[in-house]
MIMITI-494050 format. One line per field, with one value per residue (C-alpha): residue number from 1; x, y, z. Coordinates in nm, 3 decimals, padded with zeros to 5 digits. Each point is the difference from the previous one (the first is absolute). Layout:
BEGIN
seq	[NUM|...]
c1	[X|...]
c2	[Y|...]
c3	[Z|...]
! end
This chain:
BEGIN
seq	[1|2|3|4|5|6|7|8|9|10|11|12|13|14|15|16|17|18|19|20|21|22|23|24|25|26|27|28|29|30|31|32|33|34|35|36|37|38|39|40|41|42|43|44|45|46|47|48|49|50|51|52|53|54|55|56|57|58|59|60|61|62|63|64|65|66|67|68|69|70|71|72|73|74|75|76|77|78|79|80|81|82|83|84|85|86|87|88|89|90|91|92|93|94|95|96|97|98|99|100|101|102|103|104|105|106|107|108|109|110|111|112|113|114|115|116|117|118|119|120|121|122|123|124|125|126|127|128|129|130|131|132|133|134|135|136|137|138|139|140|141|142|143|144|145|146|147|148|149|150|151|152|153|154|155|156|157|158|159|160|161|162|163|164|165|166|167|168|169|170|171|172|173|174|175|176|177|178|179|180|181|182|183|184|185|186|187|188|189|190|191|192|193|194|195|196|197|198|199|200|201|202|203|204|205|206|207|208|209|210|211|212|213|214|215|216|217|218|219|220|221|222|223|224|225|226|227|228|229|230|231|232|233|234|235|236|237|238|239|240|241|242|243|244|245|246|247|248|249|250|251|252|253|254|255|256|257|258|259|260|261|262|263|264|265|266|267|268|269|270|271|272|273|274|275|276|277|278|279|280|281|282|283|284|285|286|287|288|289|290|291|292|293|294|295|296|297|298|299|300|301|302|303|304|305|306|307|308|309|310|311|312|313|314|315|316]
c1	[09.747|-00.127|00.210|00.021|00.108|00.290|00.104|00.020|00.188|00.260|00.042|00.077|00.252|00.167|00.024|00.156|00.259|00.077|00.035|00.227|00.221|00.033|00.124|00.244|00.131|00.025|00.201|00.259|00.032|00.151|00.351|00.049|-00.044|00.282|00.223|00.184|00.059|00.363|00.099|-00.001|00.230|00.312|00.262|00.209|00.329|00.319|00.212|00.335|00.326|00.220|00.245|00.368|00.240|00.301|00.302|-00.224|-00.109|-00.360|-00.035|-00.275|-00.317|00.020|00.250|00.047|-00.038|-00.179|00.224|00.038|-00.040|00.319|00.198|00.107|-00.082|00.233|00.223|00.358|00.255|00.287|00.295|00.288|00.329|00.246|00.276|00.319|00.304|00.337|00.194|00.241|00.361|00.081|00.241|00.361|00.007|00.128|00.308|00.096|-00.080|00.225|00.284|-00.013|-00.001|00.361|00.223|00.225|-00.296|-00.169|00.318|-00.038|00.350|00.045|00.135|00.155|-00.004|00.225|-00.073|00.344|00.067|-00.236|-00.112|00.288|00.331|00.206|00.362|00.098|00.250|-00.069|00.222|-00.028|-00.013|00.052|00.358|00.149|00.076|-00.085|-00.293|-00.235|-00.313|-00.300|-00.216|-00.018|-00.293|00.108|00.007|-00.253|-00.142|00.150|-00.328|-00.272|00.176|-00.127|00.199|00.118|-00.150|-00.344|00.064|00.132|-00.324|-00.225|00.152|00.025|-00.365|-00.102|00.234|-00.153|-00.347|00.107|00.160|-00.298|-00.222|00.212|-00.053|00.331|00.042|00.169|00.149|00.161|00.263|-00.191|-00.328|00.061|00.284|00.006|00.210|00.361|00.123|00.368|00.095|00.123|-00.346|-00.168|00.214|-00.077|-00.383|00.034|00.198|-00.241|-00.294|00.166|-00.056|00.064|00.132|00.059|-00.035|00.141|-00.141|00.213|00.059|00.348|00.192|00.312|00.226|-00.089|-00.345|00.027|00.035|-00.311|-00.148|-00.095|00.226|-00.026|00.256|00.068|00.234|00.364|00.111|00.341|-00.180|00.020|-00.314|-00.214|00.165|-00.305|-00.245|00.223|-00.084|-00.375|00.009|00.177|-00.252|-00.276|00.162|00.040|-00.354|-00.122|00.230|-00.148|-00.363|00.079|00.154|-00.296|-00.257|00.153|00.175|00.334|00.327|00.092|00.344|00.023|00.104|00.233|00.150|00.043|00.221|-00.066|-00.382|-00.104|-00.351|00.180|00.284|-00.243|-00.253|-00.026|-00.268|00.038|-00.011|00.014|-00.026|-00.176|00.138|-00.298|00.156|00.195|-00.174|00.287|-00.102|-00.260|-00.205|00.030|-00.090|-00.332|-00.065|00.034|-00.281|-00.229|-00.277|00.042|00.380|-00.040|-00.224|00.248|00.273|-00.230|-00.109|00.357|00.122|-00.308|00.082|00.353|-00.100|-00.258|00.249|00.256|-00.239|-00.149|00.346|00.014]
c2	[-10.235|00.172|00.094|00.364|-00.093|-00.218|00.285|00.251|-00.250|-00.049|00.363|00.042|-00.274|00.158|00.329|-00.149|-00.175|00.318|00.187|-00.269|00.017|00.375|-00.037|-00.236|00.202|00.306|-00.194|-00.108|00.356|00.115|-00.166|00.258|-00.080|-00.167|-00.065|-00.348|-00.149|-00.078|-00.361|-00.171|-00.238|00.001|00.265|00.154|-00.178|00.172|-00.202|-00.069|00.139|-00.282|-00.133|00.124|-00.292|-00.012|00.183|00.126|00.360|00.026|00.265|00.269|-00.068|00.321|00.011|00.371|00.101|00.320|00.295|00.052|00.362|00.189|-00.281|00.022|-00.306|00.082|-00.271|00.091|00.067|-00.235|00.111|00.111|-00.196|00.196|00.158|-00.168|00.228|-00.154|-00.002|00.294|-00.096|-00.006|00.255|-00.136|-00.097|00.270|-00.187|00.001|00.367|00.069|-00.206|00.171|00.338|-00.047|00.219|-00.292|-00.226|00.257|00.079|-00.311|-00.120|-00.347|-00.310|-00.278|-00.346|-00.261|-00.357|-00.174|-00.281|-00.188|-00.350|-00.066|00.154|00.150|-00.059|00.220|00.271|00.359|00.284|00.056|00.381|00.273|00.073|-00.348|-00.295|-00.245|-00.232|-00.227|-00.216|00.206|-00.164|-00.318|-00.197|00.061|-00.244|-00.245|-00.036|-00.283|-00.068|00.132|-00.110|00.329|00.170|00.339|00.168|-00.115|00.136|00.332|00.054|-00.097|00.265|00.253|-00.018|00.040|00.308|00.141|-00.026|00.157|00.292|00.060|-00.001|00.275|00.200|-00.057|-00.078|-00.333|-00.182|-00.348|-00.140|-00.335|-00.143|-00.351|-00.248|-00.055|00.295|00.047|00.324|00.051|00.210|00.265|00.017|00.026|00.301|00.161|-00.054|00.206|00.267|00.033|00.015|00.271|-00.184|00.187|-00.309|-00.360|-00.274|-00.336|-00.299|-00.312|-00.283|-00.115|-00.317|-00.112|-00.315|-00.006|-00.091|00.202|00.340|00.211|00.342|00.282|00.263|00.294|00.059|00.324|00.119|00.064|00.353|-00.138|-00.076|00.316|-00.076|00.003|00.300|00.228|-00.242|-00.159|00.224|-00.008|-00.376|-00.036|00.218|-00.202|-00.326|00.147|00.081|-00.336|-00.192|00.202|-00.078|-00.372|00.000|00.180|-00.222|-00.335|00.077|-00.147|00.181|-00.154|-00.007|00.370|00.194|-00.097|00.216|-00.205|00.064|-00.327|00.010|00.087|00.112|00.270|00.114|00.059|00.193|00.388|00.012|-00.081|-00.366|-00.258|-00.373|-00.176|-00.343|-00.112|-00.304|-00.324|-00.281|-00.232|00.048|-00.257|00.204|00.328|-00.169|-00.110|00.334|00.196|-00.195|00.073|00.256|00.185|00.039|00.108|00.275|00.109|00.015|00.203|00.245|00.061|00.060|00.210|00.220|00.052|00.083|00.256|00.167|00.033|00.145|00.236|00.177|00.041]
c3	[07.635|-00.311|-00.288|00.113|00.342|-00.135|-00.224|00.280|00.210|-00.277|-00.039|00.364|-00.012|-00.303|00.177|00.307|-00.222|-00.168|00.328|00.139|-00.320|00.032|00.364|-00.101|-00.274|00.240|00.252|-00.270|-00.122|00.331|-00.086|-00.282|-00.367|-00.185|00.303|-00.003|00.332|00.084|-00.022|00.336|00.168|-00.247|00.082|-00.275|-00.049|-00.152|-00.222|00.198|-00.155|-00.149|00.260|-00.078|-00.087|00.209|-00.167|-00.289|-00.027|-00.115|-00.271|00.034|-00.196|-00.200|-00.274|00.055|00.358|00.079|00.085|00.366|00.112|00.019|-00.166|-00.348|-00.220|-00.283|-00.102|00.116|-00.264|-00.036|00.212|-00.200|00.042|00.203|-00.212|00.072|-00.043|-00.049|00.327|00.055|00.033|00.380|00.117|00.081|00.366|00.224|00.076|-00.358|-00.031|00.299|-00.164|-00.338|00.174|00.087|-00.237|-00.084|-00.075|-00.204|-00.199|-00.229|00.077|-00.148|00.189|-00.213|00.138|-00.137|00.107|-00.031|-00.246|-00.231|-00.070|-00.252|00.051|-00.288|00.015|-00.297|00.122|00.025|00.132|00.376|-00.067|-00.261|00.103|00.020|-00.226|00.278|-00.081|00.174|-00.080|-00.100|00.273|00.199|00.145|00.357|00.297|00.128|00.360|00.187|00.193|-00.250|-00.315|-00.130|-00.272|00.094|-00.299|00.129|00.343|-00.150|-00.197|00.286|00.225|-00.282|-00.091|00.359|00.025|-00.320|00.155|00.324|-00.177|-00.222|00.312|00.138|-00.321|-00.188|-00.371|-00.042|-00.297|-00.010|-00.235|00.001|00.122|-00.135|00.009|-00.363|-00.112|-00.121|00.142|00.067|00.308|-00.233|-00.167|00.334|00.097|-00.346|00.059|00.321|-00.184|-00.278|00.258|00.191|00.322|00.313|00.159|-00.122|00.267|-00.097|00.193|00.063|00.246|00.101|00.010|00.176|00.044|00.373|00.110|00.311|-00.193|00.025|-00.007|-00.250|-00.124|-00.239|-00.279|-00.194|-00.264|00.099|-00.037|-00.133|-00.338|-00.212|-00.192|00.308|00.178|-00.061|00.172|00.266|00.284|-00.060|-00.031|00.326|00.164|-00.145|00.119|00.357|00.024|-00.142|00.239|00.296|-00.127|-00.012|00.346|00.143|-00.165|00.069|00.337|-00.146|-00.040|-00.333|-00.155|-00.089|-00.313|-00.265|-00.292|-00.320|-00.301|-00.201|-00.058|-00.357|00.119|00.206|-00.246|-00.291|00.203|-00.023|00.273|00.365|00.048|00.286|00.048|00.295|00.092|00.205|00.155|-00.061|-00.175|00.096|00.366|00.066|00.250|-00.179|-00.324|00.130|00.179|-00.323|-00.147|00.289|-00.077|00.334|-00.039|-00.365|00.124|00.259|-00.276|-00.236|00.271|00.096|-00.357|-00.076|00.304|-00.111|-00.357|00.124|00.226|-00.279|-00.241|00.254|00.004|-00.381]
! end
């Protein structure tokens, strides 16, 4: 082939190659220019949330969580401590109010209690009364229980303190000549304490003694009207003694030994106010001695005496 033939053949081959190239480019341009094919075969994987540790609360990732619609995200104010007001004094129980509504209880009348004797007696003499030269020891220590070995002055104070509390519960004013064993008060001085206090009634508390172990029973003493000095108070004192005896009989279910008018007691003869003396039993009787130290029996005695006192003052 000549030079010209070979040239023409080369031109045709070049044209064919160019046409083929153009076709290929056109075919590729059908996918869209710049479009990147999606990755094939590997799915998208989300990172799993960390597993919660048992018993442990996992905190939210955000330090300040977004506000939820309709819910205020303001930090709550500290709750103020409640104001504590001092408690009001409770009103007196209805029972107490009912008690103090009685005219006698509301009148402020004073009851003087005189627990008989004291730890150490005083044998110095003093006049038995203002209108006699007769004298007797100022005060003795009293008797002693044959079973309990308890001194009388101890028993007398035990019962007197119970009676004081009972009378106060009922609304009465109460004073006592002694609240301890270590005093030195003569019987005359005890009467004068009641006089100065203006007591509406003085109740002296004693226990009895006798040479016979079989003697027993309570009794109530009052000033004898035969003593001139106590003439003005004799009748009222007897009235009070009668009511106290009835109260003891009712409370204990016993008859007792009754009433006794006495001329020889300094605590009576120096008194200008109604006065009585309760002998609550015999410490020389083994059974009665033990019984007078029993709490239940002491309460019976106290209730009976308080009832008698209340009835007496109700009529004044």
